[in-house]
NULUM-684551 format. One record per residue: x, y, z of N, C-alpha, C in turn; residue in one letter. Coordinates in steps of 0.02 Angstrom, whole numbers, plus 50000, padded with zeros to 5 digits. Example, Ala and Ser with C-alpha at 12.3 -4.5 7.8 and 13.67 -1.06 7.14 Angstrom:
BEGIN
<node n_east="50660" n_north="49716" n_up="50390" ca_east="50615" ca_north="49775" ca_up="50390" c_east="50660" c_north="49835" c_up="50390" r="a"/>
<node n_east="50642" n_north="49888" n_up="50354" ca_east="50684" ca_north="49947" ca_up="50357" c_east="50645" c_north="50002" c_up="50394" r="s"/>
This chain:
BEGIN
<node n_east="49564" n_north="50623" n_up="50473" ca_east="49545" ca_north="50667" ca_up="50426" c_east="49557" c_north="50633" c_up="50377" r="m"/>
<node n_east="49491" n_north="50642" n_up="50321" ca_east="49517" ca_north="50608" ca_up="50243" c_east="49540" c_north="50670" c_up="50198" r="a"/>
<node n_east="49585" n_north="50630" n_up="50160" ca_east="49631" ca_north="50666" ca_up="50125" c_east="49605" c_north="50684" c_up="50041" r="t"/>
<node n_east="49632" n_north="50720" n_up="50007" ca_east="49608" ca_north="50756" ca_up="49963" c_east="49590" c_north="50678" c_up="49909" r="n"/>
<node n_east="49559" n_north="50667" n_up="49888" ca_east="49542" ca_north="50615" ca_up="49836" c_east="49554" c_north="50617" c_up="49781" r="s"/>
<node n_east="49589" n_north="50658" n_up="49755" ca_east="49632" ca_north="50685" ca_up="49680" c_east="49695" c_north="50647" c_up="49691" r="k"/>
<node n_east="49726" n_north="50650" n_up="49742" ca_east="49793" ca_north="50624" ca_up="49774" c_east="49813" c_north="50563" c_up="49714" r="s"/>
<node n_east="49872" n_north="50562" n_up="49699" ca_east="49883" ca_north="50514" ca_up="49668" c_east="49923" c_north="50463" c_up="49709" r="a"/>
<node n_east="49891" n_north="50392" n_up="49669" ca_east="49897" ca_north="50333" ca_up="49738" c_east="49971" c_north="50329" c_up="49717" r="s"/>
<node n_east="50010" n_north="50291" n_up="49778" ca_east="50091" ca_north="50264" ca_up="49798" c_east="50093" c_north="50214" c_up="49791" r="n"/>
<node n_east="50073" n_north="50193" n_up="49715" ca_east="50059" ca_north="50117" ca_up="49700" c_east="50140" c_north="50067" c_up="49700" r="l"/>
<node n_east="50183" n_north="50116" n_up="49719" ca_east="50280" ca_north="50095" ca_up="49696" c_east="50283" c_north="50063" c_up="49713" r="s"/>
<node n_east="50309" n_north="49970" n_up="49698" ca_east="50337" ca_north="49940" ca_up="49737" c_east="50415" c_north="49956" c_up="49792" r="p"/>
<node n_east="50428" n_north="50027" n_up="49773" ca_east="50488" ca_north="50052" ca_up="49825" c_east="50458" c_north="50036" c_up="49897" r="e"/>
<node n_east="50399" n_north="50060" n_up="49917" ca_east="50366" ca_north="50060" ca_up="49974" c_east="50371" c_north="49975" c_up="50000" r="y"/>
<node n_east="50350" n_north="49938" n_up="49941" ca_east="50345" ca_north="49897" ca_up="49967" c_east="50420" c_north="49848" c_up="50006" r="l"/>
<node n_east="50472" n_north="49862" n_up="49976" ca_east="50531" ca_north="49849" ca_up="49988" c_east="50541" c_north="49877" c_up="50046" r="l"/>
<node n_east="50536" n_north="49957" n_up="50051" ca_east="50560" ca_north="49975" ca_up="50127" c_east="50522" c_north="49960" c_up="50169" r="l"/>
<node n_east="50451" n_north="49936" n_up="50162" ca_east="50420" ca_north="49904" ca_up="50217" c_east="50448" c_north="49841" c_up="50237" r="g"/>
<node n_east="50484" n_north="49782" n_up="50208" ca_east="50488" ca_north="49737" ca_up="50224" c_east="50561" c_north="49747" c_up="50270" r="y"/>
<node n_east="50591" n_north="49797" n_up="50232" ca_east="50654" ca_north="49816" ca_up="50265" c_east="50638" c_north="49837" c_up="50350" r="l"/>
<node n_east="50555" n_north="49871" n_up="50362" ca_east="50555" ca_north="49890" ca_up="50423" c_east="50567" c_north="49845" c_up="50452" r="a"/>
<node n_east="50529" n_north="49787" n_up="50428" ca_east="50525" ca_north="49740" ca_up="50481" c_east="50584" c_north="49723" c_up="50516" r="i"/>
<node n_east="50640" n_north="49680" n_up="50455" ca_east="50707" ca_north="49664" ca_up="50476" c_east="50752" c_north="49688" c_up="50410" r="k"/>
<node n_east="50828" n_north="49683" n_up="50418" ca_east="50846" ca_north="49697" ca_up="50390" c_east="50865" c_north="49621" c_up="50333" r="p"/>
<node n_east="50884" n_north="49615" n_up="50275" ca_east="50881" ca_north="49559" ca_up="50222" c_east="50926" c_north="49562" c_up="50166" r="t"/>
<node n_east="50928" n_north="49519" n_up="50116" ca_east="50966" ca_north="49514" ca_up="50047" c_east="50915" c_north="49498" c_up="50010" r="h"/>
<node n_east="50922" n_north="49535" n_up="49944" ca_east="50868" ca_north="49520" ca_up="49889" c_east="50848" c_north="49476" c_up="49877" r="g"/>
<node n_east="50862" n_north="49415" n_up="49892" ca_east="50817" ca_north="49350" ca_up="49864" c_east="50786" c_north="49334" c_up="49914" r="y"/>
<node n_east="50801" n_north="49363" n_up="49994" ca_east="50750" ca_north="49335" ca_up="50039" c_east="50684" c_north="49375" c_up="50032" r="e"/>
<node n_east="50704" n_north="49439" n_up="50011" ca_east="50648" ca_north="49502" ca_up="49994" c_east="50622" c_north="49454" c_up="49931" r="l"/>
<node n_east="50635" n_north="49446" n_up="49893" ca_east="50594" ca_north="49388" ca_up="49835" c_east="50530" c_north="49350" c_up="49870" r="y"/>
<node n_east="50578" n_north="49289" n_up="49902" ca_east="50538" ca_north="49256" ca_up="49940" c_east="50498" c_north="49273" c_up="49981" r="q"/>
<node n_east="50505" n_north="49335" n_up="50022" ca_east="50437" ca_north="49347" ca_up="50063" c_east="50382" c_north="49396" c_up="50024" r="m"/>
<node n_east="50399" n_north="49411" n_up="49967" ca_east="50358" ca_north="49444" ca_up="49925" c_east="50310" c_north="49413" c_up="49895" r="l"/>
<node n_east="50334" n_north="49357" n_up="49868" ca_east="50311" ca_north="49270" ca_up="49826" c_east="50252" c_north="49237" c_up="49902" r="k"/>
<node n_east="50274" n_north="49254" n_up="49931" ca_east="50233" ca_north="49189" ca_up="49998" c_east="50184" c_north="49254" c_up="50025" r="l"/>
<node n_east="50209" n_north="49313" n_up="50043" ca_east="50159" ca_north="49348" ca_up="50081" c_east="50102" c_north="49392" c_up="50055" r="d"/>
<node n_east="50151" n_north="49409" n_up="50003" ca_east="50099" ca_north="49442" ca_up="49940" c_east="50088" c_north="49447" c_up="49882" r="l"/>
<node n_east="50121" n_north="49373" n_up="49845" ca_east="50113" ca_north="49357" ca_up="49794" c_east="50057" c_north="49379" c_up="49750" r="g"/>
<node n_east="49987" n_north="49371" n_up="49790" ca_east="49941" ca_north="49393" ca_up="49747" c_east="49918" c_north="49460" c_up="49731" r="q"/>
<node n_east="49946" n_north="49502" n_up="49749" ca_east="49957" ca_north="49581" ca_up="49766" c_east="50009" c_north="49584" c_up="49700" r="l"/>
<node n_east="50070" n_north="49588" n_up="49705" ca_east="50136" ca_north="49610" ca_up="49677" c_east="50159" c_north="49560" c_up="49637" r="w"/>
<node n_east="50185" n_north="49566" n_up="49597" ca_east="50221" ca_north="49531" ca_up="49531" c_east="50298" c_north="49569" c_up="49529" r="h"/>
<node n_east="50343" n_north="49527" n_up="49545" ca_east="50393" ca_north="49549" ca_up="49542" c_east="50441" c_north="49494" c_up="49532" r="l"/>
<node n_east="50490" n_north="49528" n_up="49459" ca_east="50542" ca_north="49484" ca_up="49468" c_east="50606" c_north="49498" c_up="49499" r="s"/>
<node n_east="50656" n_north="49446" n_up="49514" ca_east="50714" ca_north="49475" ca_up="49540" c_east="50786" c_north="49517" c_up="49528" r="m"/>
<node n_east="50759" n_north="49517" n_up="49469" ca_east="50806" ca_north="49587" ca_up="49416" c_east="50769" c_north="49654" c_up="49444" r="s"/>
<node n_east="50681" n_north="49634" n_up="49448" ca_east="50663" ca_north="49705" ca_up="49466" c_east="50678" c_north="49730" c_up="49545" r="q"/>
<node n_east="50661" n_north="49679" n_up="49572" ca_east="50704" ca_north="49674" ca_up="49652" c_east="50749" c_north="49700" c_up="49649" r="i"/>
<node n_east="50815" n_north="49690" n_up="49618" ca_east="50873" ca_north="49719" ca_up="49633" c_east="50880" c_north="49795" c_up="49587" r="y"/>
<node n_east="50845" n_north="49792" n_up="49546" ca_east="50845" ca_north="49870" ca_up="49528" c_east="50818" c_north="49923" c_up="49582" r="s"/>
<node n_east="50742" n_north="49889" n_up="49600" ca_east="50759" ca_north="49944" ca_up="49650" c_east="50769" c_north="49962" c_up="49703" r="i"/>
<node n_east="50803" n_north="49913" n_up="49720" ca_east="50863" ca_north="49915" ca_up="49785" c_east="50914" c_north="49948" c_up="49761" r="l"/>
<node n_east="50935" n_north="49959" n_up="49678" ca_east="50988" ca_north="50002" ca_up="49694" c_east="50962" c_north="50080" c_up="49685" r="t"/>
<node n_east="50893" n_north="50090" n_up="49654" ca_east="50868" ca_north="50158" ca_up="49663" c_east="50861" c_north="50165" c_up="49734" r="r"/>
<node n_east="50842" n_north="50134" n_up="49770" ca_east="50833" ca_north="50160" ca_up="49839" c_east="50889" c_north="50173" c_up="49878" r="l"/>
<node n_east="50946" n_north="50114" n_up="49876" ca_east="51032" ca_north="50133" ca_up="49873" c_east="51038" c_north="50201" c_up="49869" r="e"/>
<node n_east="51039" n_north="50221" n_up="49803" ca_east="51064" ca_north="50293" ca_up="49772" c_east="51025" c_north="50371" c_up="49793" r="a"/>
<node n_east="50947" n_north="50328" n_up="49812" ca_east="50930" ca_north="50386" ca_up="49847" c_east="50942" c_north="50405" c_up="49927" r="k"/>
<node n_east="50974" n_north="50383" n_up="49949" ca_east="51004" ca_north="50340" ca_up="50004" c_east="50939" c_north="50332" c_up="50069" r="l"/>
<node n_east="50881" n_north="50302" n_up="50052" ca_east="50826" ca_north="50256" ca_up="50074" c_east="50851" c_north="50193" c_up="50119" r="l"/>
<node n_east="50914" n_north="50167" n_up="50088" ca_east="50922" ca_north="50101" ca_up="50117" c_east="50995" c_north="50098" c_up="50109" r="i"/>
<node n_east="51042" n_north="50063" n_up="50132" ca_east="51099" ca_north="50052" ca_up="50143" c_east="51130" c_north="49985" c_up="50139" r="r"/>
<node n_east="51183" n_north="49955" n_up="50097" ca_east="51201" ca_north="49879" ca_up="50113" c_east="51260" c_north="49874" c_up="50139" r="a"/>
<node n_east="51265" n_north="49828" n_up="50165" ca_east="51333" ca_north="49795" ca_up="50175" c_east="51348" c_north="49724" c_up="50156" r="e"/>
<node n_east="51404" n_north="49727" n_up="50140" ca_east="51443" ca_north="49662" ca_up="50122" c_east="51445" c_north="49598" c_up="50159" r="e"/>
<node n_east="51408" n_north="49550" n_up="50159" ca_east="51429" ca_north="49493" ca_up="50205" c_east="51452" c_north="49437" c_up="50176" r="e"/>
<node n_east="51502" n_north="49404" n_up="50234" ca_east="51536" ca_north="49353" ca_up="50184" c_east="51484" c_north="49264" c_up="50209" r="l"/>
<node n_east="51486" n_north="49246" n_up="50156" ca_east="51431" ca_north="49178" ca_up="50189" c_east="51481" c_north="49127" c_up="50196" r="q"/>
<node n_east="51438" n_north="49053" n_up="50216" ca_east="51490" ca_north="49011" ca_up="50239" c_east="51524" c_north="48977" c_up="50178" r="e"/>
<node n_east="51505" n_north="48988" n_up="50130" ca_east="51523" ca_north="48965" ca_up="50075" c_east="51569" c_north="49029" c_up="50037" r="n"/>
<node n_east="51587" n_north="49067" n_up="50073" ca_east="51623" ca_north="49101" ca_up="50063" c_east="51636" c_north="49160" c_up="49984" r="q"/>
<node n_east="51561" n_north="49159" n_up="49999" ca_east="51541" ca_north="49208" ca_up="49942" c_east="51504" c_north="49279" c_up="49966" r="r"/>
<node n_east="51499" n_north="49324" n_up="49954" ca_east="51482" ca_north="49383" ca_up="49980" c_east="51406" c_north="49387" c_up="49965" r="l"/>
<node n_east="51362" n_north="49417" n_up="49994" ca_east="51299" ca_north="49437" ca_up="49991" c_east="51301" c_north="49518" c_up="50034" r="r"/>
<node n_east="51249" n_north="49545" n_up="49979" ca_east="51230" ca_north="49625" ca_up="50014" c_east="51180" c_north="49601" c_up="50050" r="r"/>
<node n_east="51175" n_north="49628" n_up="50119" ca_east="51139" ca_north="49632" ca_up="50177" c_east="51082" c_north="49708" c_up="50145" r="q"/>
<node n_east="51031" n_north="49720" n_up="50164" ca_east="51012" ca_north="49788" ca_up="50165" c_east="50975" c_north="49802" c_up="50225" r="f"/>
<node n_east="51000" n_north="49889" n_up="50221" ca_east="50962" ca_north="49891" ca_up="50293" c_east="50912" c_north="49961" c_up="50269" r="y"/>
<node n_east="50852" n_north="49973" n_up="50301" ca_east="50817" ca_north="50026" ca_up="50315" c_east="50857" c_north="50078" c_up="50327" r="l"/>
<node n_east="50867" n_north="50148" n_up="50301" ca_east="50897" ca_north="50212" ca_up="50326" c_east="50836" c_north="50239" c_up="50369" r="s"/>
<node n_east="50874" n_north="50304" n_up="50401" ca_east="50817" ca_north="50341" ca_up="50449" c_east="50776" c_north="50382" c_up="50395" r="e"/>
<node n_east="50797" n_north="50391" n_up="50343" ca_east="50779" ca_north="50440" ca_up="50285" c_east="50711" c_north="50406" c_up="50260" r="p"/>
<node n_east="50727" n_north="50324" n_up="50253" ca_east="50682" ca_north="50268" ca_up="50205" c_east="50639" c_north="50251" c_up="50245" r="g"/>
<node n_east="50645" n_north="50238" n_up="50330" ca_east="50598" ca_north="50239" ca_up="50403" c_east="50540" c_north="50295" c_up="50368" r="r"/>
<node n_east="50581" n_north="50357" n_up="50369" ca_east="50524" ca_north="50402" ca_up="50374" c_east="50458" c_north="50421" c_up="50307" r="k"/>
<node n_east="50506" n_north="50426" n_up="50268" ca_east="50477" ca_north="50417" ca_up="50200" c_east="50427" c_north="50335" c_up="50197" r="q"/>
<node n_east="50456" n_north="50294" n_up="50216" ca_east="50394" ca_north="50223" ca_up="50211" c_east="50347" c_north="50258" c_up="50270" r="f"/>
<node n_east="50347" n_north="50268" n_up="50333" ca_east="50306" ca_north="50274" ca_up="50375" c_east="50238" c_north="50345" c_up="50373" r="e"/>
<node n_east="50288" n_north="50385" n_up="50317" ca_east="50248" ca_north="50452" ca_up="50284" c_east="50181" c_north="50413" c_up="50241" r="a"/>
<node n_east="50207" n_north="50354" n_up="50192" ca_east="50157" ca_north="50325" ca_up="50164" c_east="50095" c_north="50276" c_up="50213" r="w"/>
<node n_east="50152" n_north="50251" n_up="50257" ca_east="50105" ca_north="50216" ca_up="50284" c_east="50059" c_north="50220" c_up="50320" r="l"/>
<node n_east="50071" n_north="50280" n_up="50363" ca_east="50000" ca_north="50323" ca_up="50394" c_east="49938" c_north="50360" c_up="50346" r="f"/>
<node n_east="49938" n_north="50341" n_up="50298" ca_east="49911" ca_north="50382" ca_up="50222" c_east="49851" c_north="50339" c_up="50217" r="k"/>
<node n_east="49799" n_north="50374" n_up="50218" ca_east="49751" ca_north="50335" ca_up="50175" c_east="49760" c_north="50334" c_up="50087" r="a"/>
<node n_east="49720" n_north="50270" n_up="50065" ca_east="49758" ca_north="50260" ca_up="49999" c_east="49687" c_north="50302" c_up="49953" r="s"/>
<node n_east="49711" n_north="50316" n_up="49895" ca_east="49647" ca_north="50345" ca_up="49855" c_east="49601" c_north="50286" c_up="49839" r="p"/>
<node n_east="49538" n_north="50327" n_up="49844" ca_east="49472" ca_north="50276" ca_up="49822" c_east="49473" c_north="50263" c_up="49763" r="c"/>
<node n_east="49527" n_north="50208" n_up="49718" ca_east="49515" ca_north="50179" ca_up="49664" c_east="49511" c_north="50105" c_up="49673" r="s"/>
<node n_east="49483" n_north="50074" n_up="49649" ca_east="49502" ca_north="50010" ca_up="49647" c_east="49558" c_north="49975" c_up="49656" r="a"/>
<node n_east="49596" n_north="49984" n_up="49608" ca_east="49669" ca_north="49953" ca_up="49614" c_east="49708" c_north="50003" c_up="49678" r="r"/>
<node n_east="49679" n_north="50058" n_up="49701" ca_east="49717" ca_north="50060" ca_up="49764" c_east="49709" c_north="50039" c_up="49822" r="a"/>
<node n_east="49641" n_north="50014" n_up="49807" ca_east="49612" ca_north="50004" ca_up="49884" c_east="49628" c_north="49943" c_up="49880" r="l"/>
<node n_east="49634" n_north="49889" n_up="49820" ca_east="49636" ca_north="49808" ca_up="49829" c_east="49727" c_north="49807" c_up="49823" r="r"/>
<node n_east="49789" n_north="49846" n_up="49809" ca_east="49852" ca_north="49842" ca_up="49815" c_east="49875" c_north="49898" c_up="49867" r="i"/>
<node n_east="49857" n_north="49947" n_up="49865" ca_east="49872" ca_north="49982" ca_up="49905" c_east="49885" c_north="49980" c_up="49994" r="e"/>
<node n_east="49794" n_north="49970" n_up="49988" ca_east="49763" ca_north="49964" ca_up="50045" c_east="49812" c_north="49904" c_up="50088" r="f"/>
<node n_east="49790" n_north="49854" n_up="50059" ca_east="49820" ca_north="49795" ca_up="50088" c_east="49883" c_north="49783" c_up="50086" r="l"/>
<node n_east="49929" n_north="49820" n_up="50065" ca_east="50004" ca_north="49823" ca_up="50081" c_east="50006" c_north="49842" c_up="50143" r="t"/>
<node n_east="49971" n_north="49907" n_up="50147" ca_east="49977" ca_north="49956" ca_up="50186" c_east="49953" c_north="49918" c_up="50237" r="r"/>
<node n_east="49922" n_north="49881" n_up="50250" ca_east="49875" ca_north="49838" ca_up="50306" c_east="49918" c_north="49772" c_up="50317" r="y"/>
<node n_east="49962" n_north="49751" n_up="50267" ca_east="49999" ca_north="49700" ca_up="50299" c_east="50059" c_north="49726" c_up="50343" r="y"/>
<node n_east="50094" n_north="49781" n_up="50310" ca_east="50147" ca_north="49815" ca_up="50350" c_east="50126" c_north="49842" c_up="50417" r="f"/>
<node n_east="50078" n_north="49866" n_up="50421" ca_east="50038" ca_north="49903" ca_up="50484" c_east="50021" c_north="49850" c_up="50527" r="m"/>
<node n_east="49997" n_north="49789" n_up="50511" ca_east="49998" ca_north="49730" ca_up="50566" c_east="50040" c_north="49718" c_up="50588" r="e"/>
<node n_east="50106" n_north="49708" n_up="50541" ca_east="50175" ca_north="49687" ca_up="50572" c_east="50227" c_north="49732" c_up="50622" r="r"/>
<node n_east="50210" n_north="49792" n_up="50596" ca_east="50251" ca_north="49841" ca_up="50655" c_east="50200" c_north="49883" c_up="50702" r="l"/>
<node n_east="50140" n_north="49906" n_up="50683" ca_east="50100" ca_north="49936" ca_up="50720" c_east="50037" c_north="49897" c_up="50729" r="y"/>
<node n_east="50039" n_north="49863" n_up="50759" ca_east="49956" ca_north="49823" ca_up="50749" c_east="49905" c_north="49849" c_up="50798" r="p"/>
<node n_east="49920" n_north="49882" n_up="50836" ca_east="49872" ca_north="49929" ca_up="50870" c_east="49824" c_north="49967" c_up="50835" r="e"/>
<node n_east="49855" n_north="50030" n_up="50794" ca_east="49846" ca_north="50056" ca_up="50760" c_east="49793" c_north="50049" c_up="50700" r="k"/>
<node n_east="49789" n_north="49985" n_up="50683" ca_east="49761" ca_north="49956" ca_up="50642" c_east="49676" c_north="49986" c_up="50630" r="l"/>
<node n_east="49648" n_north="49979" n_up="50692" ca_east="49572" ca_north="50012" ca_up="50682" c_east="49580" c_north="50081" c_up="50666" r="p"/>
<node n_east="49634" n_north="50100" n_up="50683" ca_east="49626" ca_north="50197" ca_up="50656" c_east="49630" c_north="50196" c_up="50590" r="d"/>
<node n_east="49686" n_north="50147" n_up="50566" ca_east="49716" ca_north="50151" ca_up="50500" c_east="49649" c_north="50127" c_up="50451" r="m"/>
<node n_east="49586" n_north="50073" n_up="50491" ca_east="49533" ca_north="50066" ca_up="50421" c_east="49491" c_north="50128" c_up="50438" r="i"/>
<node n_east="49482" n_north="50137" n_up="50488" ca_east="49442" ca_north="50201" ca_up="50512" c_east="49453" c_north="50261" c_up="50467" r="g"/>
<node n_east="49520" n_north="50274" n_up="50480" ca_east="49529" ca_north="50335" ca_up="50416" c_east="49523" c_north="50310" c_up="50349" r="e"/>
<node n_east="49539" n_north="50263" n_up="50306" ca_east="49504" ca_north="50240" ca_up="50251" c_east="49435" c_north="50235" c_up="50235" r="q"/>
<node n_east="49399" n_north="50227" n_up="50291" ca_east="49313" ca_north="50229" ca_up="50266" c_east="49299" c_north="50305" c_up="50277" r="i"/>
<node n_east="49318" n_north="50332" n_up="50316" ca_east="49319" ca_north="50411" ca_up="50308" c_east="49327" c_north="50451" c_up="50250" r="l"/>
<node n_east="49391" n_north="50420" n_up="50198" ca_east="49391" ca_north="50438" ca_up="50143" c_east="49359" c_north="50411" c_up="50081" r="q"/>
<node n_east="49336" n_north="50347" n_up="50089" ca_east="49274" ca_north="50317" ca_up="50046" c_east="49215" c_north="50360" c_up="50048" r="i"/>
<node n_east="49197" n_north="50372" n_up="50122" ca_east="49137" ca_north="50403" ca_up="50136" c_east="49142" c_north="50472" c_up="50079" r="e"/>
<node n_east="49184" n_north="50511" n_up="50109" ca_east="49221" ca_north="50594" ca_up="50070" c_east="49217" c_north="50559" c_up="49969" r="h"/>
<node n_east="49223" n_north="50527" n_up="49952" ca_east="49219" ca_north="50513" ca_up="49907" c_east="49150" c_north="50508" c_up="49875" r="d"/>
<node n_east="49129" n_north="50459" n_up="49937" ca_east="49071" ca_north="50431" ca_up="49895" c_east="49010" c_north="50497" c_up="49877" r="l"/>
<node n_east="49004" n_north="50528" n_up="49937" ca_east="48951" ca_north="50610" ca_up="49956" c_east="48988" c_north="50643" c_up="49888" r="a"/>
<node n_east="49060" n_north="50647" n_up="49861" ca_east="49085" ca_north="50687" ca_up="49799" c_east="49049" c_north="50662" c_up="49754" r="i"/>
<node n_east="49058" n_north="50572" n_up="49728" ca_east="49001" ca_north="50562" ca_up="49681" c_east="48942" c_north="50564" c_up="49668" r="l"/>
<node n_east="48922" n_north="50562" n_up="49742" ca_east="48842" ca_north="50547" ca_up="49724" c_east="48809" c_north="50636" c_up="49709" r="n"/>
<node n_east="48856" n_north="50685" n_up="49730" ca_east="48844" ca_north="50749" ca_up="49702" c_east="48848" c_north="50755" c_up="49632" r="t"/>
<node n_east="48900" n_north="50750" n_up="49613" ca_east="48901" ca_north="50731" ca_up="49540" c_east="48863" c_north="50676" c_up="49507" r="l"/>
<node n_east="48846" n_north="50625" n_up="49510" ca_east="48807" ca_north="50595" ca_up="49482" c_east="48734" c_north="50636" c_up="49474" r="m"/>
<node n_east="48708" n_north="50646" n_up="49540" ca_east="48647" ca_north="50710" ca_up="49521" c_east="48634" c_north="50752" c_up="49470" r="e"/>
<node n_east="48693" n_north="50780" n_up="49453" ca_east="48707" ca_north="50821" ca_up="49399" c_east="48718" c_north="50801" c_up="49340" r="k"/>
<node n_east="48728" n_north="50719" n_up="49328" ca_east="48760" ca_north="50703" ca_up="49273" c_east="48673" c_north="50670" c_up="49232" r="t"/>
<node n_east="48681" n_north="50658" n_up="49175" ca_east="48605" ca_north="50638" ca_up="49149" c_east="48614" c_north="50580" c_up="49115" r="h"/>
<node n_east="48562" n_north="50506" n_up="49127" ca_east="48569" ca_north="50451" ca_up="49115" c_east="48589" c_north="50442" c_up="49030" r="p"/>
<node n_east="48574" n_north="50513" n_up="49011" ca_east="48588" ca_north="50513" ca_up="48913" c_east="48660" c_north="50531" c_up="48910" r="e"/>
<node n_east="48686" n_north="50570" n_up="48956" ca_east="48768" ca_north="50547" ca_up="48943" c_east="48786" c_north="50499" c_up="48982" r="d"/>
<node n_east="48782" n_north="50446" n_up="48927" ca_east="48790" ca_north="50373" ca_up="48930" c_east="48839" c_north="50351" c_up="48992" r="f"/>
<node n_east="48916" n_north="50367" n_up="48936" ca_east="48960" ca_north="50333" ca_up="48952" c_east="48987" c_north="50382" c_up="49054" r="y"/>
<node n_east="48994" n_north="50439" n_up="49037" ca_east="48997" ca_north="50494" ca_up="49100" c_east="48963" c_north="50449" c_up="49148" r="n"/>
<node n_east="48870" n_north="50441" n_up="49149" ca_east="48834" ca_north="50424" ca_up="49200" c_east="48862" c_north="50362" c_up="49222" r="y"/>
<node n_east="48881" n_north="50306" n_up="49185" ca_east="48870" ca_north="50248" ca_up="49200" c_east="48950" c_north="50227" c_up="49232" r="n"/>
<node n_east="49002" n_north="50285" n_up="49200" ca_east="49061" ca_north="50282" ca_up="49233" c_east="49058" c_north="50309" c_up="49309" r="a"/>
<node n_east="49010" n_north="50346" n_up="49318" ca_east="49013" ca_north="50370" ca_up="49391" c_east="48974" c_north="50315" c_up="49419" r="s"/>
<node n_east="48900" n_north="50293" n_up="49402" ca_east="48882" ca_north="50246" ca_up="49442" c_east="48936" c_north="50178" c_up="49455" r="q"/>
<node n_east="48959" n_north="50149" n_up="49405" ca_east="49007" ca_north="50094" ca_up="49412" c_east="49057" c_north="50097" c_up="49468" r="l"/>
<node n_east="49084" n_north="50168" n_up="49467" ca_east="49123" ca_north="50191" ca_up="49533" c_east="49105" c_north="50208" c_up="49604" r="k"/>
<node n_east="49045" n_north="50223" n_up="49611" ca_east="49001" ca_north="50223" ca_up="49663" c_east="48988" c_north="50159" c_up="49701" r="i"/>
<node n_east="48964" n_north="50097" n_up="49650" ca_east="48951" ca_north="50042" ca_up="49644" c_east="48994" c_north="50004" c_up="49680" r="d"/>
<node n_east="49078" n_north="50007" n_up="49653" ca_east="49115" ca_north="49996" ca_up="49670" c_east="49128" c_north="50015" c_up="49772" r="q"/>
<node n_east="49126" n_north="50075" n_up="49769" ca_east="49168" ca_north="50097" ca_up="49830" c_east="49095" c_north="50101" c_up="49869" r="l"/>
<node n_east="49054" n_north="50067" n_up="49863" ca_east="48996" ca_north="50062" ca_up="49929" c_east="49011" c_north="49989" c_up="49937" r="q"/>
<node n_east="49038" n_north="49924" n_up="49880" ca_east="49076" ca_north="49863" ca_up="49912" c_east="49133" c_north="49861" c_up="49944" r="i"/>
<node n_east="49176" n_north="49928" n_up="49928" ca_east="49243" ca_north="49920" ca_up="49958" c_east="49205" c_north="49943" c_up="50056" r="f"/>
<node n_east="49152" n_north="50005" n_up="50050" ca_east="49148" ca_north="50013" ca_up="50115" c_east="49115" c_north="49963" c_up="50167" r="l"/>
<node n_east="49075" n_north="49931" n_up="50123" ca_east="49037" ca_north="49860" ca_up="50164" c_east="49121" c_north="49819" c_up="50190" r="k"/>
<node n_east="49137" n_north="49822" n_up="50146" ca_east="49212" ca_north="49759" ca_up="50174" c_east="49240" c_north="49807" c_up="50212" r="w"/>
<node n_east="49237" n_north="49864" n_up="50229" ca_east="49309" ca_north="49916" ca_up="50288" c_east="49277" c_north="49897" c_up="50335" r="f"/>
<node n_east="49201" n_north="49902" n_up="50333" ca_east="49174" ca_north="49896" ca_up="50412" c_east="49169" c_north="49844" c_up="50431" r="y"/>
<node n_east="49168" n_north="49767" n_up="50390" ca_east="49167" ca_north="49711" ca_up="50402" c_east="49237" c_north="49698" c_up="50453" r="q"/>
<node n_east="49296" n_north="49737" n_up="50422" ca_east="49361" ca_north="49728" ca_up="50425" c_east="49368" c_north="49762" c_up="50507" r="l"/>
<node n_east="49343" n_north="49810" n_up="50496" ca_east="49353" ca_north="49852" ca_up="50566" c_east="49292" c_north="49823" c_up="50614" r="l"/>
<node n_east="49260" n_north="49785" n_up="50610" ca_east="49218" ca_north="49755" ca_up="50670" c_east="49258" c_north="49683" c_up="50690" r="q"/>
<node n_east="49287" n_north="49669" n_up="50632" ca_east="49333" ca_north="49597" ca_up="50629" c_east="49388" c_north="49620" c_up="50686" r="n"/>
<node n_east="49410" n_north="49667" n_up="50678" ca_east="49461" ca_north="49693" ca_up="50682" c_east="49466" c_north="49713" c_up="50771" r="q"/>
<node n_east="49423" n_north="49756" n_up="50782" ca_east="49396" ca_north="49783" ca_up="50849" c_east="49360" c_north="49724" c_up="50897" r="t"/>
<node n_east="49329" n_north="49688" n_up="50862" ca_east="49302" ca_north="49614" ca_up="50910" c_east="49355" c_north="49543" c_up="50932" r="s"/>
<node n_east="49441" n_north="49568" n_up="50894" ca_east="49469" ca_north="49515" ca_up="50918" c_east="49526" c_north="49538" c_up="50960" r="s"/>
């Protein structure tokens, strides 16, 4: 079922780190390397930002850390996802992204990345839910557009641009769904 399009996007990098820890426990530098390799075109976080987020997640009890002795006798903190962290991550993972270009580009693709690794059988449902959300938002925008006069230049053109963007995204999502169901 389509969610309210007015809901705020959850573009927080906290979900990104929770997702990596849902895949496997790891340490901060490895998180940084995985991020750069896999999602570096979507997310740009420095090492200091990652460690700051890990500290915040640990304070919220969404992750826990254990110190491990390395071969070179240095201590390294290994991070693990807690049960509350898993619940919060999965609540985000299974929710459709808001229909803004930024949310669809960053949040949806991030959610897709983790869904593919953790629950690949649920990808068609995820894509279908996002399609429903976009179609719902398009219907609302088209209704508003009918009430907006072209003389109201900025509102009219802003609405038209958003409609055009969502139509492009909708086409892309249908192709994604087709590719997913044919493979």
